[in-house]
C-alpha positions as CSV (number, residue, x, y, z in Angstrom):
1,M,-97.8,131.1,113.8
2,A,-94.8,132.3,111.9
3,I,-94.7,131.5,108.2
4,L,-91.1,130.4,108.6
5,D,-89.3,129.4,111.8
6,I,-85.6,128.2,111.5
7,E,-84.2,126.8,114.7
8,G,-80.6,125.8,115.5
9,L,-79.8,124.9,111.9
10,D,-76.4,123.3,111.2
11,L,-75.4,122.5,107.6
12,R,-72.1,120.9,106.4
13,Y,-70.6,120.4,102.9
14,R,-68.5,117.3,102.3
15,T,-65.3,118.3,100.6
16,D,-62.0,116.5,99.7
17,R,-60.4,118.4,102.6
18,G,-63.0,117.5,105.1
19,P,-66.4,118.9,106.3
20,A,-67.0,122.6,105.7
21,E,-69.3,124.4,108.2
22,A,-71.6,126.4,106.0
23,L,-74.2,127.1,108.6
24,S,-74.0,126.9,112.4
25,E,-76.7,127.4,115.0
26,V,-78.8,129.5,112.6
27,S,-82.2,130.6,114.1
28,L,-84.5,133.0,112.2
29,R,-88.2,133.6,112.5
30,V,-90.3,135.3,109.7
31,E,-93.8,136.5,110.5
32,R,-96.5,136.6,107.8
33,G,-96.2,139.6,105.6
34,E,-92.8,140.6,107.1
35,A,-89.7,141.5,105.0
36,I,-86.4,140.4,106.5
37,G,-83.0,141.2,105.0
38,I,-80.0,138.9,105.4
39,V,-76.7,140.7,104.9
40,G,-73.0,139.7,105.0
41,E,-70.0,139.2,102.8
42,S,-69.8,136.6,100.1
43,G,-69.3,133.1,101.6
44,C,-71.0,133.8,104.9
45,G,-73.9,131.4,104.3
46,K,-76.7,133.6,103.0
47,S,-77.4,131.8,99.8
48,T,-76.9,128.4,101.4
49,L,-79.6,129.3,103.9
50,L,-82.1,130.1,101.2
51,K,-81.3,126.8,99.4
52,A,-81.8,124.9,102.6
53,V,-85.2,126.6,103.1
54,M,-86.2,125.6,99.5
55,G,-84.8,122.1,99.9
56,V,-82.5,122.4,96.8
57,M,-79.2,121.8,98.4
58,P,-76.3,120.2,96.4
59,P,-75.6,116.5,96.8
60,N,-72.6,117.1,99.1
61,A,-74.6,119.2,101.6
62,A,-76.3,117.8,104.7
63,I,-78.3,119.3,107.5
64,T,-76.8,117.8,110.6
65,A,-79.0,119.6,113.3
66,G,-81.9,121.9,113.7
67,A,-85.4,122.5,112.1
68,I,-86.9,124.4,109.3
69,R,-90.6,124.9,110.0
70,F,-92.9,126.2,107.3
71,E,-96.3,127.0,108.7
72,G,-95.5,124.9,111.7
73,R,-94.3,121.8,109.9
74,D,-90.7,120.7,110.2
75,L,-89.5,120.1,106.6
76,V,-86.2,118.6,107.8
77,A,-88.0,115.9,109.7
78,A,-90.7,115.4,107.0
79,G,-88.2,114.8,104.2
80,P,-87.9,115.6,100.4
81,E,-91.6,115.0,99.5
82,A,-92.7,117.7,102.0
83,W,-90.3,120.1,100.4
84,R,-91.5,119.3,96.9
85,R,-95.1,120.0,97.9
86,I,-94.4,123.5,99.3
87,R,-91.9,124.6,96.6
88,W,-93.4,127.4,94.5
89,K,-96.8,127.0,96.1
90,G,-95.7,127.8,99.6
91,V,-92.2,129.1,99.2
92,A,-90.9,130.6,95.9
93,M,-87.5,132.0,95.0
94,I,-86.1,134.7,92.8
95,A,-82.7,133.6,91.7
96,Q,-79.6,135.8,91.6
97,S,-79.1,135.7,87.8
98,A,-82.1,135.7,85.6
99,L,-80.0,134.9,82.5
100,N,-78.9,131.6,84.2
101,A,-82.2,130.9,85.9
102,L,-84.3,131.0,82.7
103,N,-84.2,128.3,80.1
104,P,-82.7,130.0,77.0
105,V,-84.5,127.7,74.5
106,K,-88.0,128.0,76.0
107,R,-90.4,130.9,75.6
108,V,-91.2,132.9,78.6
109,D,-94.9,132.0,78.8
110,A,-94.0,128.2,78.7
111,Q,-91.6,128.7,81.7
112,I,-94.2,130.5,83.7
113,A,-96.9,128.0,82.7
114,E,-94.7,125.1,83.9
115,A,-94.6,126.6,87.4
116,I,-98.4,126.7,87.4
117,T,-99.2,123.3,85.9
118,T,-96.7,121.4,88.1
119,H,-98.9,122.1,91.1
120,E,-102.4,123.0,89.8
121,S,-104.7,121.4,87.3
122,R,-105.9,124.1,84.9
123,T,-107.0,124.4,81.3
124,R,-104.7,125.7,78.7
125,A,-106.8,128.9,78.4
126,E,-106.7,129.4,82.2
127,V,-102.9,129.0,82.2
128,E,-102.5,131.4,79.3
129,A,-104.7,134.0,81.0
130,R,-102.8,133.6,84.3
131,T,-99.5,134.0,82.5
132,R,-100.5,137.2,80.9
133,E,-101.9,138.5,84.1
134,L,-98.6,137.8,85.9
135,L,-96.6,139.6,83.3
136,A,-98.8,142.6,83.5
137,L,-98.6,142.5,87.3
138,V,-94.8,142.8,87.3
139,G,-94.8,145.5,84.5
140,V,-94.0,143.4,81.4
141,D,-96.1,143.8,78.3
142,P,-98.2,140.6,78.1
143,G,-97.8,140.8,74.3
144,R,-94.2,139.7,74.8
145,A,-95.2,136.4,76.5
146,R,-94.0,134.4,73.5
147,D,-90.5,136.0,73.5
148,Y,-87.4,134.1,74.5
149,P,-85.3,135.3,77.5
150,H,-82.5,136.7,75.3
151,Q,-85.0,139.2,73.8
152,F,-85.5,140.9,77.2
153,S,-83.3,143.3,79.0
154,G,-81.7,142.3,82.3
155,G,-84.4,144.2,84.3
156,M,-87.2,142.6,82.3
157,R,-85.8,139.2,82.8
158,Q,-85.7,139.8,86.5
159,R,-89.4,140.8,86.3
160,V,-90.1,137.6,84.5
161,L,-88.5,135.7,87.4
162,I,-90.7,137.6,89.9
163,A,-93.8,136.7,87.8
164,M,-92.8,133.0,88.0
165,A,-92.2,133.2,91.7
166,L,-95.7,134.7,92.3
167,A,-97.4,132.4,89.9
168,L,-99.1,130.3,92.6
169,R,-99.4,133.2,95.1
170,P,-97.0,131.8,97.7
171,P,-97.1,133.3,101.2
172,L,-93.3,133.4,101.4
173,L,-90.8,134.8,98.7
174,L,-87.1,134.3,98.9
175,A,-85.0,136.8,96.9
176,D,-81.3,135.8,96.5
177,E,-79.5,139.1,95.5
178,P,-82.2,139.6,92.8
179,T,-80.7,142.9,91.4
180,T,-76.9,142.2,91.6
181,A,-76.2,142.6,87.9
182,L,-78.5,145.6,87.3
183,D,-77.8,149.3,87.4
184,V,-79.1,151.3,90.4
185,I,-82.0,152.8,88.4
186,V,-83.3,149.4,87.3
187,Q,-82.6,148.1,90.8
188,D,-84.8,150.8,92.3
189,Q,-87.6,150.0,89.8
190,I,-87.4,146.3,90.7
191,F,-87.7,146.9,94.4
192,R,-90.4,149.4,94.0
193,R,-92.4,146.8,92.1
194,I,-91.7,144.1,94.8
195,G,-92.8,146.5,97.5
196,A,-96.0,147.3,95.7
197,L,-96.7,143.6,95.1
198,R,-96.1,142.9,98.8
199,G,-98.6,145.5,99.7
200,E,-101.1,144.1,97.2
201,L,-100.6,140.4,97.8
202,G,-99.4,140.3,101.4
203,F,-96.5,137.8,101.1
204,A,-93.5,137.7,103.4
205,M,-90.0,138.1,101.9
206,V,-86.5,137.1,102.9
207,L,-84.0,139.2,100.9
208,V,-80.4,138.1,100.7
209,T,-77.8,140.7,99.7
210,H,-74.4,142.1,100.5
211,D,-75.8,145.6,100.4
212,L,-76.8,146.8,103.8
213,A,-78.3,150.1,102.4
214,L,-80.6,148.0,100.2
215,V,-82.0,146.1,103.2
216,I,-82.4,149.3,105.3
217,E,-84.5,150.8,102.6
218,N,-86.7,147.7,101.8
219,C,-87.0,145.5,104.9
220,D,-88.6,145.5,108.3
221,R,-85.9,143.5,110.1
222,I,-82.2,142.7,109.4
223,A,-80.2,139.5,110.2
224,V,-76.4,139.9,109.8
225,M,-74.5,136.8,109.0
226,Y,-70.8,136.1,109.3
227,G,-68.9,132.8,109.0
228,G,-72.1,130.8,108.8
229,L,-73.6,132.4,112.0
230,V,-76.3,135.0,112.6
231,V,-74.3,137.5,114.6
232,E,-76.9,140.2,115.0
233,E,-80.6,140.5,114.4
234,G,-83.2,143.3,115.0
235,P,-85.5,145.9,113.5
236,V,-84.0,148.1,110.8
237,A,-83.9,151.2,113.0
238,A,-81.9,149.3,115.7
239,I,-79.4,147.9,113.3
240,A,-79.0,151.1,111.4
241,T,-78.5,153.4,114.5
242,A,-77.6,151.2,117.4
243,S,-75.7,148.2,116.1
244,C,-74.1,146.1,118.8
245,H,-71.8,143.8,116.9
246,P,-68.5,145.1,115.5
247,Y,-69.0,143.3,112.2
248,T,-72.3,145.2,111.6
249,L,-70.6,148.4,112.5
250,G,-67.9,147.6,109.9
251,L,-70.6,147.0,107.2
252,Y,-72.2,150.3,108.1
253,N,-68.9,152.1,107.8
254,A,-68.4,150.6,104.3
255,L,-71.6,152.4,103.0
256,S,-71.3,155.3,100.7
257,R,-73.4,158.4,101.7
258,L,-74.4,161.6,100.0
259,G,-72.2,164.4,101.2
260,Q,-69.6,162.1,102.7
261,R,-66.2,163.7,102.7
262,R,-64.1,160.6,103.5
263,Q,-63.8,157.3,101.7
264,P,-65.9,154.4,103.0
265,V,-63.9,152.3,105.5
266,S,-63.4,148.6,104.6
267,I,-63.0,145.7,107.0
268,P,-59.4,144.4,106.8
269,G,-58.8,140.7,106.4
270,R,-61.1,138.0,105.1
271,P,-63.9,135.7,106.4
272,P,-62.9,132.5,108.2
273,D,-62.2,129.3,106.5
274,P,-65.3,127.1,106.9
275,L,-63.0,124.0,107.0
276,A,-61.2,125.4,110.0
277,P,-63.2,128.1,111.8
278,P,-61.6,129.9,114.8
279,A,-62.1,128.4,118.2
280,G,-63.6,131.5,119.7
281,C,-65.6,134.3,118.0
282,R,-65.3,133.9,114.2
283,F,-64.9,137.6,113.7
284,A,-62.2,138.0,116.4
285,P,-59.2,137.9,114.0
286,R,-60.6,140.9,112.1
287,C,-62.2,142.8,115.0
288,P,-60.5,145.9,116.4
289,F,-62.3,145.5,119.7
290,A,-61.4,141.8,120.3
291,I,-59.9,140.9,123.7
292,E,-58.1,137.7,124.7
293,R,-61.4,136.1,125.8
294,C,-62.9,136.6,122.3
295,H,-60.2,134.4,120.7
296,R,-61.0,131.4,123.0
297,E,-64.7,131.7,123.9
298,R,-67.5,131.2,121.4
299,P,-70.2,133.9,122.0
300,V,-73.9,133.1,122.0
301,M,-76.8,135.3,120.9
302,Q,-77.7,137.7,123.8
303,A,-80.9,139.7,123.9
304,L,-80.3,143.5,124.0
305,S,-84.0,144.4,123.8
306,A,-87.3,142.6,123.1
307,R,-86.4,142.2,119.3
308,H,-82.7,143.0,119.1
309,A,-79.9,140.4,119.8
310,A,-76.2,140.1,119.1
311,R,-73.6,137.4,119.2
312,C,-70.7,139.4,120.8
313,L,-69.0,139.1,124.2
314,R,-68.7,142.9,124.4
315,A,-72.2,143.8,123.1
316,A,-73.1,145.5,126.4
317,E,-70.1,147.8,125.9
318,M,-70.9,148.8,122.3
319,N,-72.5,152.1,123.1
320,D,-69.1,153.2,124.5
321,L,-67.2,151.6,121.6
322,R,-69.4,152.8,118.8
323,P,-67.8,156.2,118.3
324,A,-64.4,154.6,117.9
325,A,-65.8,152.1,115.3
326,A,-66.7,155.0,113.0
327,L,-63.0,156.1,112.8
328,P,-60.9,154.7,109.9
329,E,-57.8,154.5,112.2
330,T,-59.7,152.0,114.4
331,W,-59.8,149.5,111.7
332,E,-56.3,150.2,110.4
333,G,-54.4,150.2,113.8
334,P,-53.8,147.7,116.5
335,Q,-56.6,146.4,118.8
336,P,-57.4,148.7,121.7
């Protein structure tokens, strides 16, 4: 049984201008111990998906279809109490900004202790011992347990959030761009620590980021999101070397590489308006390979191999189109 199985999930936000389609037909399966990376531009639905899994959606959000199964139980059907029971103990989350996620007027040990005592009955001595153990586990001096968040560096605050997330040894960890505000050296230290902890504790991880290179380095599988849809999913090797959706190819072109002689190629245009998404493929207005059919027909996920699938009408042709996708002029000029 998968630790997490999302099937056909639709989520809408109520706005003054009408319903906004934040997630559409999202399906994603996470096996025990597996690391999956979700990539895409800002506004494509990545963080919304994690909030839906955690059951911490804003009041104007509503799941209108689909299921979120954690260890086989559908949380959408079970309701808020089921979510409350699995939160932190079954599924924990590392937030994007540690400075905002931590309470500035509470000491670090009190915040970690709260995550423990909310779900488990332990003595004060046991909680204190567990808190110090967790800090040591993530590379923070336990002697600083009584410090306030502002007394830590950005990297240390992020480690504190990881300690809080692992306080109850959850089998699934959600990481929402956990190193966005950190420099690349600290970012590497954080992910090395998370990787070591995954090896030691065996938890599964869903990593959300806009950085495709980060996912390639730290995950087993990749799901690419665009306009609230999963447009491609597969093993890291397949996505990195044999992408079959033009959007994924565009993200790959935007990566900086050592020894690269030309500038990274950006994708022109902007993501679709969730209040009025295109009738056909949501990427068609920006896609250099779009044909007339792409603008009127909505593609479905099609299997390309046992574990690789893409939501593109021309996915079967992508081996022939891929060389052109690597050329800057392809993205600057008219559609072929």
